[in-house]
C-alpha positions in Angstrom: -29.2 -16.5 6.8 -28.8 -14.2 9.9 -29.5 -15.8 13.2 -31.7 -12.9 14.4 -30.0 -12.9 17.7 -28.6 -9.8 19.2 -24.8 -9.6 19.5 -22.2 -7.0 20.6 -21.6 -4.4 17.9 -17.9 -4.6 18.7 -15.9 -7.5 20.0 -14.5 -5.9 23.1 -11.7 -8.3 23.7 -10.1 -7.9 20.2 -7.9 -4.9 20.9 -6.5 -6.7 24.0 -5.9 -9.9 22.0 -4.1 -7.9 19.3 -2.0 -6.2 21.9 -1.0 -9.4 23.4 0.0 -10.7 19.9 2.0 -7.4 19.3 3.8 -7.9 22.6 4.8 -11.5 21.7 7.9 -11.6 19.6 8.6 -15.3 19.8 6.0 -17.2 17.9 4.8 -20.6 18.7 5.0 -21.8 15.1 8.2 -20.2 13.6 10.7 -18.7 16.2 12.0 -15.3 15.1 15.6 -16.6 15.0 14.6 -19.1 12.4 12.7 -16.6 10.1 15.7 -15.6 8.0 16.7 -19.3 7.3 13.0 -20.1 6.5 12.8 -17.2 4.0 16.2 -18.1 2.4 14.9 -21.7 2.0 11.8 -20.5 0.3 13.9 -18.4 -2.0 16.0 -21.4 -3.1 13.1 -23.8 -3.2 11.7 -22.1 -6.3 12.9 -20.6 -9.5 12.5 -16.9 -9.8 13.6 -14.7 -12.7 12.6 -11.3 -14.1 14.0 -9.9 -17.4 13.3 -6.7 -19.2 12.0 -7.2 -22.7 10.8 -5.1 -25.6 7.1 -4.4 -25.8 7.0 -6.6 -28.9 8.1 -9.7 -27.0 5.1 -9.6 -24.6 2.7 -12.5 -25.0 -0.9 -11.4 -25.2 -0.2 -7.7 -24.8 -0.4 -5.2 -27.6 -0.9 -1.5 -28.3 -4.4 -0.7 -29.7 -4.3 0.7 -33.2 -6.4 3.8 -32.7 -5.5 4.8 -29.2 -2.1 3.3 -28.5 -3.5 1.9 -25.2 -1.6 -1.1 -23.9 -4.2 -3.9 -23.4 -4.4 -7.7 -22.9 -6.0 -9.8 -25.6 -8.4 -11.4 -23.0 -9.8 -8.0 -22.1 -9.0 -8.8 -18.4 -6.2 -7.9 -16.0 -5.6 -4.2 -16.6 -4.9 -1.6 -19.3 -2.4 1.3 -19.6 -4.1 4.3 -20.9 -3.5 8.1 -20.9 -4.8 10.6 -18.4 -5.2 14.4 -18.5 -5.6 15.8 -15.0 -6.5 19.4 -14.0 -7.1 21.0 -10.7 -8.0 24.5 -9.8 -6.4 24.8 -6.4 -2.8 24.8 -5.3 -0.5 22.3 -7.1 -0.6 18.8 -5.8 0.8 15.4 -6.8 4.3 14.5 -7.5 5.4 17.7 -9.1 4.5 21.4 -8.7 1.8 21.4 -11.3 -2.0 21.5 -11.4 -2.4 20.4 -15.1 -0.5 17.5 -16.6 -0.7 14.4 -18.8 0.5 10.9 -17.8 0.1 7.2 -18.4 -2.2 5.4 -15.8 -3.3 1.9 -15.0 -7.0 1.1 -15.3 -8.0 -2.0 -13.3 -11.5 -1.6 -11.9 -11.9 -5.2 -10.6 -11.6 -5.3 -6.8 -8.9 -7.6 -5.6 -8.7 -9.3 -2.2 -5.8 -8.7 0.3 -6.6 -11.1 3.1 -4.8 -12.3 6.2 -5.9 -15.4 8.2 -5.4 -15.4 11.9 -5.6 -18.2 14.5 -4.7 -18.7 18.1 -1.8 -20.9 19.0 -1.0 -21.2 22.8 -3.6 -18.4 23.4 -1.9 -15.9 21.1 -3.1 -14.7 17.8 -0.9 -15.6 14.9 -1.1 -14.3 11.3 -0.7 -16.6 8.3 1.8 -14.8 6.0 3.1 -15.9 2.6 6.6 -15.6 1.0 5.4 -14.4 -2.3 7.4 -13.5 -5.5 6.3 -10.3 -7.3 8.2 -9.3 -10.5 8.6 -5.7 -9.4 10.0 -6.3 -6.0 13.7 -5.3 -5.8 14.5 -8.6 -4.0 11.6 -10.5 -5.7 10.5 -12.4 -2.5 8.7 -10.6 0.3 6.2 -11.3 3.1 2.7 -10.9 1.7 -0.9 -11.5 3.1 -2.3 -15.0 3.1 -4.2 -14.1 -0.1 -3.1 -11.4 -2.5 -5.1 -11.8 -5.7 -7.1 -9.8 -8.2 -10.4 -11.1 -9.3 -8.9 -12.3 -12.5 -6.4 -14.3 -10.5 -8.9 -16.1 -8.2 -11.5 -16.6 -11.1 -8.6 -18.1 -13.1 -8.8 -15.7 -16.1 -5.1 -16.7 -16.5 -6.1 -20.4 -16.7 -3.5 -21.0 -13.8 -3.8 -23.0 -10.5 -6.0 -22.2 -7.6 -5.2 -19.3 -5.2 -4.4 -21.0 -1.9 -6.7 -20.2 1.1 -9.1 -18.1 -1.1 -12.0 -20.0 0.3 -11.6 -18.4 3.7 -12.3 -15.0 2.2 -15.0 -15.6 -0.4 -16.8 -18.7 0.7 -19.6 -19.3 3.3 -18.7 -20.2 6.9 -15.2 -18.7 6.4 -14.7 -17.7 10.1 -15.1 -14.5 12.1 -14.4 -11.4 10.1 -12.1 -8.9 12.0 -11.5 -6.5 9.1 -13.3 -6.1 5.9 -12.9 -2.7 4.1 -12.2 -1.4 0.6 -9.1 0.7 0.4 -7.6 2.7 -2.5 -4.4 1.8 -4.3 -1.8 4.2 -5.5 -3.8 7.3 -6.6 -0.9 8.6 -8.8 -0.6 5.4 -10.9 -4.0 3.7 -10.7 -7.3 5.0 -12.0 -10.0 4.6 -9.2 -8.6 1.2 -8.1 -9.4 -0.4 -4.7 -8.8 -3.6 -3.0 -10.8 -5.4 -0.3 -8.6 -5.6 2.8 -9.7 -8.4 5.0 -8.6 -10.2 8.2 -10.5 -13.4 9.1 -10.1 -15.4 12.4 -10.5 -19.2 12.2 -10.6 -21.7 15.0 -10.3 -25.0 13.3 -7.3 -26.8 11.7 -5.7 -24.9 8.8 -3.4 -26.9 6.5 0.0 -25.2 6.2 1.2 -25.0 2.6 4.7 -24.5 1.4 5.8 -20.8 1.3 3.4 -19.9 4.3 4.2 -19.4 8.0 2.4 -18.3 11.1 3.8 -15.2 12.8 2.6 -13.1 15.8 1.9 -9.4 15.3 5.0 -8.7 17.4 7.2 -10.7 15.0 5.7 -8.9 12.0 6.3 -5.6 13.7 10.0 -6.5 14.2 10.1 -7.4 10.4 8.7 -4.0 9.6 12.0 -2.5 10.9 13.8 -4.3 8.1 14.3 -3.0 4.5 12.0 -4.7 1.9 10.7 -7.6 4.0 7.0 -6.9 4.6 5.3 -6.0 1.3 2.9 -3.1 0.7 -0.2 -5.4 0.6 0.6 -6.7 4.0 1.2 -3.2 5.4 -2.1 -1.9 4.2 -4.1 -4.8 5.7 -2.1 -4.5 9.0 -3.0 -0.8 9.2 -6.7 -1.7 9.2 -6.4 -3.7 12.5 -8.3 -2.2 15.5 -5.2 -1.9 17.6 -5.1 0.2 20.8 -7.7 2.5 22.4 -9.5 4.6 19.8 -10.9 7.0 22.5 -8.9 9.7 24.2 -8.2 13.4 23.7 -7.1 15.0 20.4 -6.5 18.6 19.1 -9.5 18.0 16.8 -12.6 16.2 17.8 -13.6 13.4 15.5 -16.5 15.5 14.2 -14.1 18.4 13.6 -11.7 16.1 11.8 -14.4 14.7 9.5 -15.6 18.2 8.8 -12.1 19.3 7.9 -11.7 16.3 5.5 -15.1 17.1 3.9 -14.1 20.7 3.5 -10.8 19.8 1.8 -12.7 17.6 -0.6 -15.2 20.3 -1.3 -12.9 23.2 -1.9 -11.0 21.6 -4.8 -12.4 21.2 -8.3 -10.4 18.4 -10.1 -11.0 16.6 -13.4 -9.4 13.3 -14.5 -10.0 12.8 -18.2 -9.2 9.6 -20.1 -7.1 10.3 -23.2 -5.4 7.9 -25.7 -1.9 6.7 -24.6 -0.6 7.8 -28.0 -1.8 11.4 -27.3 0.2 12.4 -24.2 2.2 15.7 -24.6 5.7 15.3 -23.1 5.7 11.5 -23.3 7.4 9.3 -25.9 7.2 5.6 -26.7 10.2 3.6 -27.7 10.7 -0.1 -28.3 11.2 -0.9 -24.6 9.8 2.0 -22.6 7.2 4.8 -22.5 9.0 7.7 -20.7 8.8 11.4 -20.1 10.9 13.5 -22.3 12.5 15.2 -19.3 13.6 11.8 -17.9 11.5 12.3 -14.7 8.5 10.8 -12.9 8.3 7.1 -14.1 8.4 4.9 -17.2 6.3 2.1 -18.5 8.4 -1.0 -19.3 7.9 -4.7 -20.1 9.2 -7.8 -18.3 9.2 -11.5 -18.6 8.8 -13.3 -15.3 9.2 -16.8 -14.0 8.1 -18.1 -10.5 7.9 -21.8 -9.8 5.4 -21.3 -6.9 2.9 -19.0 -8.6 -0.5 -19.9 -10.0 1.0 -19.3 -13.4 4.7 -20.1 -13.5 5.7 -17.9 -16.4 4.2 -14.7 -17.9 4.9 -11.3 -19.4 3.5 -7.9 -18.4 4.0 -4.2 -18.3 5.2 -2.5 -15.1 5.5 1.1 -14.0 9.1 2.0 -12.9 9.6 5.3 -11.0 12.6 7.4 -11.5 14.3 7.6 -8.1 13.5 6.6 -4.6 10.5 8.2 -2.8 10.2 9.8 0.6 7.3 9.1 3.0 7.3 10.7 6.4 5.2 11.4 9.4 6.1 14.3 11.6 5.1 13.6 15.2 4.9 15.6 18.4 3.2 15.3 21.8 0.5 17.7 22.8 -0.1 17.5 26.6 1.3 14.0 26.6 -0.8 12.8 23.7 1.0 11.8 20.5 -0.2 13.6 17.3 1.0 13.1 13.7 0.8 15.7 10.9 -1.2 14.6 7.9 -2.0 16.3 4.6 -5.2 16.3 2.5 -3.6 15.2 -0.8 -5.2 15.3 -4.3 -4.2 12.4 -6.5 -5.7 11.9 -10.0 -6.7 8.2 -9.6 -8.5 8.5 -6.2 -12.2 7.8 -6.1 -12.9 10.9 -4.0 -10.0 13.0 -5.3 -8.6 13.8 -1.8 -7.4 11.3 0.9 -5.2 11.8 4.0 -1.5 11.3 3.2 1.7 11.4 5.2 3.3 14.7 6.1 5.7 14.3 3.3 5.1 12.2 0.1 7.3 12.9 -2.8 10.2 11.7 -5.0 13.2 14.1 -4.6 14.5 13.4 -8.2 11.4 15.0 -9.6 12.2 18.2 -7.8 15.9 18.4 -8.3 15.6 21.0 -11.1 13.4 23.3 -9.0 14.2 25.9 -6.3 13.7 24.8 -2.7 10.6 27.1 -2.4 8.8 24.9 -4.9 9.5 21.6 -3.1 7.0 20.0 -0.9 6.3 21.6 2.5 8.2 20.0 5.4 10.4 18.0 3.0 13.6 19.8 4.2 12.6 19.6 7.8 12.3 15.8 7.4 15.6 15.3 5.5 17.6 17.5 7.8 16.4 15.9 11.0 19.0 14.8 13.4 19.5 11.2 14.5 17.9 11.6 17.9 14.7 13.0 16.2 14.3 10.0 13.8 12.2 7.3 15.4 11.9 5.1 12.3 13.9 5.0 9.0 13.3 1.9 6.8 13.1 1.4 3.0 9.9 -0.4 1.9 8.9 -1.2 -1.7 5.6 -0.5 -3.3 3.2 -3.0 -4.9 5.5 -5.3 -6.9 2.8 -6.8 -9.1 2.5 -3.5 -11.0 5.6 -1.4 -10.1 9.2 -2.2 -10.8 11.9 -1.2 -8.2 9.5 1.2 -6.5 10.9 2.0 -3.2 10.2 4.6 -0.5 12.3 5.7 2.4 9.8 5.7 5.3 10.6 8.0 8.2 8.9 9.0 11.5 10.5 12.1 12.7 9.8 13.9 16.1 9.4 17.6 15.6 8.6 20.9 17.4 6.7 22.2 14.3 3.9 24.7 15.2 0.5 23.3 16.1 -1.0 25.9 13.8 -0.9 23.6 10.8 -0.9 25.3 7.3 -3.8 25.0 4.9 -4.3 21.4 3.8 -2.6 19.9 6.9 -3.9 18.8 10.3 -2.6 17.3 13.5 -4.4 14.0 14.4 -3.8 11.2 16.8 -2.9 7.7 15.8 -6.1 6.5 17.4 -8.0 8.8 15.0 -6.2 7.4 12.0 -7.0 3.9 13.2 -10.6 4.9 13.5 -10.7 6.4 10.0 -9.0 3.5 8.3 -11.8 1.2 9.3 -13.8 3.1 6.6 -13.0 3.3 2.8 -11.1 6.1 1.1 -9.9 8.1 4.1 -6.2 7.2 4.2 -4.2 6.8 1.0 -2.0 3.8 0.6 1.1 5.7 1.6 -0.5 6.8 4.8 -1.6 3.3 5.6 2.0 2.1 5.2 3.1 4.8 7.6 0.4 3.9 10.1 1.5 0.3 10.1 5.1 1.5 10.7 4.0 3.9 13.4 2.1 1.0 15.1 5.3 -1.1 14.9 7.2 1.5 16.8 4.6 1.9 19.5 4.2 -1.8 20.6 7.6 -2.0 22.5 8.9 -4.7 20.1 12.2 -3.0 19.3 
């Protein structure tokens, strides 16, 4: 029950405490120089293995007789279905088209991505997990304290308990710093969202195997390494109220919100469910569902083993993209204030159709057959940028629980691009993005990754 006592609407000390943690690169619990050996130890302490298998060898998964949809016998987890997407404006998505068919994942239950924080020696530390996901290129990456679907933490898989889940779903869990629903990949999930949470505790927290306490500064340093900090960690970190959200900007906050509303209003899009068996341009073999042109992605099946997971062995479908993606923020200063260029991007699986995305978000292999004029705006500017213009250049993988070998090269590039942004683009400040991400469905998952990376370059930890 509420206490009926007035309290501050915002905890004013929190940004300063987060800044202090970001400035601390030598943690009180796990020194940075020991992190690599700790991660290597966790890698050898458990058995990890992922093998591709034919669809027929999956346990509990099958294609429905009348639709061809790929479903689990329990009716839980997720399904792979067909989607027909149409949009009446300019072409969007990962290809120069406004009308297409594709497989898509339907998983409407809301998962929890939660990080526990606690002070050690007066500095906030974050409880991170070395977690195996079958789709990760290197299998083991740094994940949030809790990374679980509702099916996981309610034990639909009849496995073990999700460690630390009680801090995020139970009463008296601690002080909530972040709690917001955010979208998943709008190109591959249908209307999927997760609850992104950060909870601070003051009491004793037992430290389980595969978990470690790191400062925000240590995590920011690890964000400068390829495939170490996983996507789920990046999206939660992007939601932290770091820095001062006030200040000057080319667009006022009201003007920015109006621009976003206008972008959502001027497009008429429709995402229609269709049977997986009835997708023009797609074919199903014994081990893959793929596009006849060999582009975009394919649906495959794997058998996975992980000795430290709630279930130690399982089979499942995964989406595997064709080629590495490119995510990029163009940045420039305006009267001494940093701005980044974002786009209002339509994706078929988003709840509100349009969310803010990085300046560039595409997979080059899907455009290789097209003339340059039909490739995404600003892509060539990013790829041709000189070394002194590139502030950040790291490869990060996407969500390894549903996507196989899905990697994106993440770039932050300084530019002198005109301030008169083309239609569908706007110059905004990092502070404005931080303000927006405190609310649901404004920044897509790729923009949240890039915001986490941008914050990692702005804290002086390199």
